[in-house]
N, C-alpha and C positions, 0 to 999 in steps of 0.2 A: 423162867430161864433168863440168865444174864448174858447179854451179848456185848462184848467190848468192841468199840469201833476202832479198827486198826489204822491209825494215822501216825506218821513219823515213826519214832522208835517206841511204839506202843507197849512192847514187852517190858519196858523199864518203868513205866509209870501207870498206864491204864490197866494193864493186866494185873499187877499187884493190888491196885485199888479195887478191881473187880473181885479178886480173890478174898479181900477183906470183907466186902459186901456179902459174898457167898458164905463165908465163915459165920458172919453175924446172923444170917438167915437160917443157916443149918443149926446153929446153937439154939435158936428159938423154935426148933422143930418145924420149920417151914421147908418142905421138900423143894429143893432148888438145884438147878444145873447151870454150870458155866460152860457156854459154847465158845471155846477158844480156838476152834479150827480156823486156820488162816487160808485154806484153799477155796473158801466160799466168801462171797461178798456179804456185808451186813443185810442188804435187801433180800438176798437169797435165804439167809438164816431167818429173817423176820417171817417170810412166807412159809418156810418149812415148819417153824414152830407154831405158827397160826393154824396150819393145816393139821397139825398133830393135836390141836385143842388146848394148848397151854394158855391159861387164863390171864397171866400177867407176864409181860416182857420188860426186862430192865435193860435199858441202853446206857452204856457208859462210854462217852467220848472225851476228847481233849478238854472241851469246855466244862463238862461235868467234873472231870478230875481237878481242874483249876479252881472251880467254885466249891468243891467238896459237896457235890449234889449228885443225884441220879435222875434219870428220866424213866418214868414208868408208863407203859402203854397197856391199856385194858382191852382185852379181846372183845368183851361184850358190848362196849359202847364206843370203842375206838378212841377214847379220850386219852390224851397224853398229859401226864402230871409230872412236874419237877418238884422234887422234895430234897431237903437237906440229908446228907449222909447219916447224921446221928439219929434221925428219926425214921430210918428205912424200915426197921422191924415193925414199929407201931403202924406205919403207913401201909405196909403190905398186909398186916393182919386185918386192919380195918377194911382195906380193899377186898380181900378175900371174902370177908363176911358180907360186904355190900354186894359183891358179884354173885355170891350164892343166893342172897335174898332177891336180887334182880332177876336171875335166871329162874328161880322158883316162881316168882310173881308172873313172869312172862309165860311160863309153862302152864301155870294155873289159869291164867286168862285165856290162853289158847284152848285149853281143854274145856273150859266153861262155854266159850263161844262156839265150840264144835261138838257139843253134847246136846242131843235133842231128846224130847220125851213125847211119845205118842202111844195111843191105845187103838189107833186106826191103821189097818193094814195097808190101805191105799196110800195114806200119808207116809207110812213106813217105806213103801216102795219108791215114792216120789223123792223122799229125802235121800235114799240110797243112790238114786240116779243123779241127783243134782248137787249133792254136797258130800263132804267127807266127814268122818268123825264117828262118834258113838251115838247109838240110839237106845234109849232105855224104854223097854216095852215089857208088858206082861207075857209070860210063857207058862204053859201048863206042865211042863216037864216031860212032854212026849217027844220021843226021838223022831216021830213022823212029822210033827209040826216044825221041829228044828230042821229036818231034811228039806221040807217044802220051802222054808225061808231061804235056805242055802241055794236050792235049785232056781228059785225065782229071782233072787237078789244078789247072790254070791256072798251074802253076809252070814257070819256065824257068831255063836255066842262067844264073847271074849271074857266076860266077867259075870260070875254069879256071886253077888255080895256075901261076905261071911255072915253067918247067923241069919241067912235069909230063910224065910218061911212063907208059905202061901198066905196071901192076904185076901180077906173076904172083900167082895165087891169088884175084884179085878177079873177080867175075862181074858183068856189067851188071845193074843193078837191074830192068830191064825184060825183056830177051831172054835173059839168062844167059850171053851169050858172054864169052869171056875172051881175052886180058887186057883189063882196063878201067882207066880213069883216074878218080881221085876228083875230083869237081867239086862246086861249090856251087849248089844250086837254091834258088829263092825265088819268091814271088808278087810281082807289081807291085801296089802299092796306090795 
């Protein structure tokens, strides 16, 4: 989202400059919006677009116009970057790629830190009481065992991996029957 900073007669210089930036980004197939409503303050708009989840905010004020620059704010790191107008398309493309990679790595790390593996039902119950996340455990495929887990821990099966087949040597976490399949359990919040 592009937010022009309304100072002075901003509709004669800052707004056309903002529209040029918008045009450049749109012609590069970057989905962009120009928020030129003047009934709200820039701070209100910053907050509004952040709550909507917009990953990049471009601010264009009088100094940016004079220097032929733009100010970019990243939602994921809160970093502010000043870049020349002529390199805005390349800068935004690089930032979008970097933001995507950053969010993916953050999500992957969170998932890894909150996924546990156990073959012991007592430990399964303890993990469900003390922590959040997924627990990978063997399950025999019986609806009775699944119901017992749900009644005792409120956890249910969330994922049965594709192409999963019973593995020899694994015993169901509840009834001990074998072979069993590894499945992901979690609570609904």
